[in-house]
C-alpha positions in Angstrom: 133.8 92.2 71.6 133.9 95.7 70.3 131.3 98.5 70.2 131.2 101.7 68.2 131.0 104.8 70.3 130.2 108.4 69.4 131.8 110.1 72.3 133.1 109.7 75.8 132.6 112.5 78.3 134.6 112.6 81.5 133.5 114.8 84.4 129.8 114.8 83.4 127.4 116.2 86.0 124.1 115.7 84.2 123.9 112.0 83.4 123.3 110.6 86.9 124.3 111.3 90.5 127.8 112.8 91.2 130.6 113.1 88.8 130.4 110.6 86.0 132.0 109.3 82.9 129.4 109.0 80.1 129.8 106.6 77.2 127.7 107.4 74.1 127.0 104.4 72.0 126.4 104.7 68.3 123.2 103.4 66.6 119.5 104.0 67.4 116.4 102.4 65.8 114.3 105.5 66.5 114.2 108.7 64.5 112.9 111.4 66.9 112.2 114.5 65.0 113.9 116.7 67.6 116.9 114.4 68.2 119.6 116.2 70.1 122.3 113.8 69.0 121.6 112.9 65.3 125.2 111.8 64.9 124.3 108.8 67.2 121.5 107.4 65.0 123.5 105.7 62.3 125.2 102.5 63.7 128.2 102.9 61.4 131.0 105.5 61.0 130.2 108.9 59.6 132.0 111.9 58.3 131.4 115.2 60.1 132.2 118.6 58.5 132.2 121.8 60.5 131.7 124.3 57.7 132.3 127.3 59.9 135.9 126.2 60.5 136.8 125.6 56.9 139.4 127.9 55.4 139.1 126.6 51.8 142.7 125.3 51.6 141.6 122.3 49.4 143.9 119.8 51.1 140.9 117.5 51.8 140.0 117.5 48.1 143.5 116.5 47.1 143.7 113.8 49.7 140.3 112.2 49.0 140.0 109.6 46.2 136.3 109.1 46.6 135.1 112.5 45.3 133.7 113.5 48.7 135.0 117.1 48.7 134.5 119.6 45.9 135.8 123.2 46.4 135.0 126.0 43.9 135.7 129.7 44.0 132.6 131.9 44.2 134.3 135.3 44.2 137.3 137.2 45.4 138.8 135.2 48.3 135.5 133.3 48.7 134.9 129.6 48.1 132.2 126.9 48.2 133.0 123.6 49.8 130.5 120.9 48.8 130.6 117.6 50.8 129.1 114.4 49.3 128.8 112.4 52.6 127.4 109.4 50.8 130.7 108.9 48.9 132.8 108.7 52.1 134.8 105.4 52.6 136.0 106.6 56.1 139.7 106.2 55.2 140.4 109.4 57.3 142.8 110.9 54.8 140.9 114.2 54.5 140.8 114.4 58.3 144.5 114.0 58.6 145.1 116.8 56.0 142.7 119.3 57.5 144.8 122.0 59.2 141.9 123.5 61.2 140.1 120.3 62.3 137.0 121.0 60.3 136.6 117.3 59.5 136.4 114.2 61.7 135.2 110.6 61.6 132.4 109.9 64.1 132.4 106.4 65.5 135.3 104.8 67.3 135.6 101.1 68.2 136.4 100.1 71.7 136.7 96.8 73.7 135.2 96.5 77.2 138.7 96.5 78.7 139.6 99.7 76.9 136.5 101.4 78.2 137.1 100.1 81.7 140.6 101.7 81.7 139.0 105.1 80.8 136.3 104.6 83.5 138.9 103.9 86.2 140.8 107.1 85.5 138.3 109.1 87.6 137.6 106.7 90.4 138.6 109.2 93.0 136.0 111.7 91.7 133.3 109.0 91.7 134.1 108.1 95.3 134.1 111.7 96.5 130.9 112.7 94.8 128.9 109.5 94.7 129.3 109.3 91.0 130.1 106.5 88.5 129.7 105.6 84.9 126.7 106.1 82.6 125.9 104.4 79.3 123.9 106.5 76.8 123.5 106.8 73.1 122.2 106.4 70.6 120.5 103.4 72.1 122.4 101.1 74.4 119.9 98.2 73.8 121.2 97.9 70.3 124.6 96.7 71.7 123.2 94.9 74.8 125.7 92.0 75.0 128.7 94.4 74.9 127.1 96.9 77.3 126.2 94.2 79.8 129.7 92.8 79.7 131.2 96.3 80.3 128.7 97.0 83.1 129.7 93.8 84.8 133.4 94.8 84.7 132.5 98.1 86.2 130.5 96.6 89.0 133.4 94.2 89.8 135.4 97.5 90.4 132.6 98.8 92.7 131.6 101.5 90.2 128.1 102.8 90.3 126.4 102.1 87.0 123.6 104.0 85.2 122.0 103.3 81.8 120.0 105.8 79.8 117.6 104.2 77.3 114.6 104.9 75.2 113.3 101.4 76.1 112.8 100.6 72.4 114.3 97.2 72.1 113.7 93.6 73.1 112.9 92.4 76.6 115.9 90.0 76.3 118.2 92.9 75.7 116.7 94.9 78.5 117.0 92.1 81.0 120.7 91.8 80.2 121.3 95.4 81.1 119.0 95.5 84.1 121.1 92.7 85.7 124.1 95.0 85.8 122.4 98.4 86.3 122.2 100.4 89.6 120.1 103.2 88.2 118.0 103.5 85.0 117.3 106.7 83.1 114.3 105.8 81.1 113.2 108.2 78.3 109.5 108.9 78.0 108.9 110.9 74.9 105.3 110.6 73.8 102.2 109.1 75.3 100.0 107.8 72.4 100.7 105.2 69.8 99.8 107.7 67.1 102.3 110.2 68.4 105.0 107.4 68.7 104.7 106.6 65.0 104.5 110.2 63.9 107.2 111.8 66.1 109.7 109.1 67.1 109.3 106.5 64.3 108.5 103.6 66.7 105.9 102.0 68.9 105.1 102.4 72.6 104.5 98.6 73.0 108.2 97.5 73.5 108.9 100.7 75.5 106.0 100.0 78.0 107.0 96.3 78.2 110.6 97.3 79.1 109.4 99.9 81.6 107.3 97.2 83.3 110.2 94.8 83.3 112.5 97.4 85.0 109.8 97.9 87.7 109.4 94.1 88.1 113.1 93.8 88.7 113.1 96.6 91.2 115.7 98.7 89.4 115.7 102.3 90.6 114.4 104.4 87.7 114.2 108.1 86.8 111.7 109.0 84.0 113.4 111.4 81.6 110.9 113.4 79.7 111.9 115.7 76.8 109.2 118.4 76.4 108.9 119.6 72.9 106.5 122.6 72.3 103.7 121.7 69.9 104.4 117.9 70.3 104.0 116.8 73.8 103.5 119.9 76.0 99.9 118.9 76.6 97.6 117.5 79.3 97.5 114.0 77.8 101.2 113.6 78.0 101.6 115.3 81.4 98.8 113.2 82.9 100.4 110.0 81.5 103.7 110.9 83.2 101.8 111.2 86.5 100.1 107.9 85.8 103.4 106.2 85.3 104.8 107.6 88.5 101.8 106.2 90.3 101.8 102.8 88.6 105.4 101.8 89.0 107.0 101.9 92.5 110.5 101.7 91.1 110.2 105.1 89.4 111.5 107.7 91.9 111.0 110.9 90.0 110.3 112.5 86.6 112.7 115.0 85.0 111.4 117.4 82.4 114.0 118.2 79.7 113.1 121.4 77.7 113.8 121.2 74.0 116.9 122.9 72.7 118.1 123.3 69.1 121.6 122.0 69.4 120.7 119.1 67.2 120.1 121.3 64.2 123.8 122.2 63.7 124.9 118.7 64.6 122.6 117.3 61.8 124.0 119.8 59.4 127.6 118.6 60.1 126.7 115.1 58.9 124.5 116.2 56.0 121.3 115.4 57.8 118.4 117.9 58.0 116.8 118.2 61.4 113.3 119.6 62.1 113.4 122.7 64.3 110.8 123.4 67.0 110.2 126.4 69.2 112.6 126.8 72.1 110.5 127.2 75.3 110.9 130.3 77.3 111.2 130.5 81.1 107.5 131.3 81.6 106.5 128.3 79.6 108.7 126.1 81.7 107.2 127.5 84.9 103.8 126.7 83.5 104.8 123.0 83.0 105.9 122.6 86.6 102.8 124.6 87.8 100.6 122.0 86.0 102.2 119.1 87.9 102.0 121.0 91.2 98.3 121.6 90.7 97.2 118.4 88.9 99.8 115.8 89.6 99.1 112.7 91.5 102.6 111.4 91.9 102.1 109.9 95.4 104.9 112.0 96.9 107.3 111.6 93.9 108.9 114.7 92.4 108.6 116.1 89.0 111.6 118.4 88.4 112.7 120.7 85.7 116.2 120.0 84.3 118.3 122.9 82.8 
């Protein structure tokens, strides 16, 4: 089997305990308005253009036979580089010709064995720090068969495994991953069905079903909660987080993830407009934690702020 990945990050410190290698899978069925990794939504390959690096040499225009690149002069020593992303056939010729690496193709195919070789490069760091490997996305549930097979290979090598998921997928897919997962990072984005349809383009029904399944299987779980000002920084959402912590014994803690605007530029690089939200200040973040300290009923479980 092969899977398409967006990126592989070695030496990661924020995707589970210890030092980790994180594998970002390509393809996600949700369309969160604030998505921090919009390049991971499309399940296929994509062209990415970093406009700020372009020097207007025109080599990409000459190399491309699909009319993706159009360069025009706009004044003395100035130029305009228009990219028609929808025309791209992903041949990579423009990428090869770009002298400043302003262009790249996002989406690289790997086999399970190829990923395992990469994972094993940092075994010493895992053992020293209590780390391991993490599968993220995109949405790993979209490629469950491949992911489960890769996780199984990792566990045969005694590597700690972690999966981050939105939970939006079938219970069959979820069960395959849970069988090979030591730690689950489960995203909890909104708390009402109305908000789910409006803000993430999905339903809470499969998400709640998969969260219940993880608890039934007894898989250690961390609730990951992106907090977006004006969307879910409210009492209803905060109280639901507390309710979930109390309802499911397998959930060990909730992590609040403040919104950041990194996804705006990433979306621009692939020709995809992203909605921008207010970036919360330090006082606002303190107020979130204060609410949980005063109102939370987490039965001894922690709600922490991630930076």
